[in-house]
N, C-alpha and C positions, 0 to 999 in steps of 0.2 A: 225179485228185484232183476231181472237182465243180465245176469254176469256171467252168460255166456259160461266156455270152456277153459278160459285161459284160466291162469294160474292166480287168487286172492289175494291181490297184498295184502291186506288188513281184512281180517273178519270184523274184526270191531270197530272196525270204520264203514263199513259196510253197516253192519246193523246200527251204527249210528244214526247213516244218514239214513237208512229207512225208516227211523221213530220207536227204537228201541232205545232204553237207557244202561247202561252196562257199566257196573262199580265194579273195583280194581279192588281183592279184600288183601291183605299188607298183615294182617293176626294169628295167622296162620304158619304153622310150620311144615306142612303139606298134608293134611289128615283130609281138608276140603279143599276135593276141585271147584267145586263152583255149585252154585243153585238158580230155579230161577221159577219167577212166578207173574202173572198178571194184574197191575195193577190197573182197578176200576175196571179189567176185564178188559182194556184197550191198550192199553201200555203194554211190550215187554219188557221185566228187567231183569236183568241176568248177574249175577256176581261171578267173578272168578277170581279165582288166587291167585294173585299176581308174583308170589316168589317159585312158581314150577314154571318150567321152561315152557317158549315163545308159544313151541308145537303145540305143548300138551295142552296150553291156551287156546292155542287155536278153536283145537279137538274138543274142549270140555263148553267152549262156547257156542258150537256146532252140535254138541251132545245136549243140552240142553234146548234151544232153540225144539228139536226132537220134540224135548218132552213137549215145549208149551204147545208144539203141532199136531202133533200127534191124537186119533181118538182110540183106544183099545177099549179089546170086547170088557166085559164087566166081569170074567174068567179068566183077568193074565194074569199070570202071578209080575211079583214087582221086577222079577228075573227075567221076562220075557220082556218086557217092555223098557229095560237098560239096554236089553240087544237090539230090537228097534231102535229107540237114541243112537248107540253107536253104531248099528248101518245106516241112519240120516248124516250123520255127522260124517263119515267117511265117505258118502257119494254128494255130499254140499259138498266138500272139499277135493275131491278125483271123481267124477263123474265114469260111471262108467265106459264109457266109447272115450274118454280119456286117458283110464289105466291101461286100456286094448291099445291104442295111440301107440302107449308109451312101453307098453313091457310087449304086446302080442298078443294074439289068440288062445295061445299056447306054450309052454313053457317048460323045460326039462332041472332050469337048475336057472337062480338070479342070481348077479354076484353083488356082493356086499356095494362094491363101489357104489354100482350102477343104481342100487337106491336110496345111496347114501346123496346122490348126485339130482335124483326125485325128489328127495325127502328138501333138501336144500331151495328147488324149483318151485311146491306145489304147499310147504308148512306143513304135511303129511308126514309124519316118525315115519322113521327106519320100517318100525318090526307093523304099526298100521297099514302101509306098502304092501309089507307079504301079508297081511290077513286080507286086505282089498284084494290082490290078487287069487286067494283060496276060496273067498265068496265070491267072485265072478270066474273061478273052474282056471282061470292060468295055470295055476300049477293045482299038481295034485295032493291028496292028504298029508302022500308019507313026506314029499319036500318040507309042507308048510312046518310039520312035526319038529323033521330036522334040521331050519331054520332058526323057528319056535327055542327049540331045544341050548343053539348057539348063542343066542341072546341070550337067555338065563346063564349062561355056565360061565359066560364071560362081567355076567352083571352087568351088564345092556339093558334092560327091561324096563327101567328107570331114566337113567342116564344115560344114552345113545354118543357115540364115538365120536359124530359130525353133528355139530349145533345147526338151530333155522336163525338166522337172525333177520327176522320180520319186526315189524313197529305194535302193539298190540296193547297202547293203552287208551283206553277212555277218558275219553276229553266231553262228553255229551255233558253231562249233568253239571260239570265244572260252568260249561259253558253260560248252560242255563240259568242256572244258580248268580253270573256273571253280571248277566241282560238286566236280571231280575231285581238284582241291589243295582245298577244303575237307569233302573227306571222307575224305582223307588217302590216296586211292588214287596217286597220282602225287606224287612230290617236286617244290621248287622249281625244283631244275633240270632232273627231263624235262619239269613245262608249262613251264619256256623254252623249250624244245627243242620243243617239239611246235607253242607256241603263245607269243610274247612278248608278245603283248598281252596275253596273260592275268593277264601277272606285272609289265609294268611299266608298260603304259597309268595316269597317273592316274587314279582315277575314285573314286568318293563312297568318306568314310571309312567303315571298319567301326565300327559304333555302338559303345559304351565302358557298361558294365553297371556298375560299378563303386559309384556311388552309387542310391540308391534314390529314385524321384517322389517330389518332396513333397506330401504327401497338404494339404488347403487349412486343417483345424483346425490345426492345426502351424503351419502358415504365423502364424495368426494369435495363437497364442501367442508368435513373433518378433516385436523392438521394428518400430518404423516403417525406422528404418534398417535393419536385418537385411531386414526384410520388399521394401525398398526396393529392395536390390540383387541379391536374389533373383528378381523380378521382369526386372533389369535384366539378365540374363543366360540369363533365359527369352525374352526379348521378344529378342534377338540370334539364337540358336538357332531360333527362332517362324520368325523374319526366309530366316535360310538354308535351313528346310525348304519355306518361300513359293517361296524363288527356287529351289530341288531339284523341286520335286513339284509345283507350284501351286495348294495347295490347301494347308489347315490341318487337319489331324485328327487332332491330341490330345488333343484335347479331349472328346472322346468320354465320355468317363468321366464328367468332371465332370454335376452336372447343375445348378441353376441354384440353387440353394438354399446351394449349395458356395462360390458367391462371396459371401454375406451374410454379417452380424454377426450375432452371435445374439441382439440387440438390436435388429434389422432382422427377424427372423423373425415370422411371422404377422402 
C-alpha cells in the first residue's frame, strides 16, 4: 500500500482505498471487537465494533488484516495464530524502525507521558507501545511486567487515561450502495438490505434543476422589489452552501462587469 513510515491517519480509509470493505458494528456492548473474511476469495471484508475506542478499532482492523493475509502451519494452535495477528497489527501501526526512532534501541525506563504522546501520534494504545517495546527488546522483561501491572492496577487495561482522537468511520460500502442505487443497479429495497444508511440516513438533499440560474442582465430588467426578492433567496441559499462546504464557489462564472449597471461601465 506504500504507506511508508509516517503515522497512518486512518487505517479504515487506507483499507477502503485499497479495495477492502469495512463494516461498523453497533449492536454489541463490547464482547466482539472484530471479525473478517474473504468475499468470493477476492474482496477482504472486516467487521469492527464501533463502540470501542478509536485506537482499539484501528488495532482490531489491522489484526483482522493479519488473519486474512497470513498462512499458518497446520499444527499451529488458535492461540499462536492470535499472537501472530497481534504482532502483525502492532508492526502495521508502528514498524520496528519507527519504534526504535521514537524510543531508542535500549531503555531502562519509559515515561507514561512519553507513551501517551506516542499513542496520540500513531494511534497505537499506550499498552500497545509498551508491548511493542518489549517485542523489539527495547525494554527488558522486568520493566515490561512492572508497567503492565501498573496499567492493570489503575484500571487502564481497557480504558486508558489518554484518548486517541482519530477518524475510523467506514464509508465505502455506503458509497458503493448509493452509487449502485443511483445507477439503477440496485432497487431501493435491495439497497436497504445491503446498507440501510445509504437509503435512510439524512444527508445533503439532491439538487433540483427545474429553474435555470438567473442571468445578471435579466436581473437588471426586473423591478427593484423583484430583484430584492431574488437576491434575498440567493443569500439564504449561499449561506446554506457555505455552512455545508466551507467555501462559496457558485460565482466563478460571473465577471466583475456583470455586477455593474450599463451606466457604470467604462
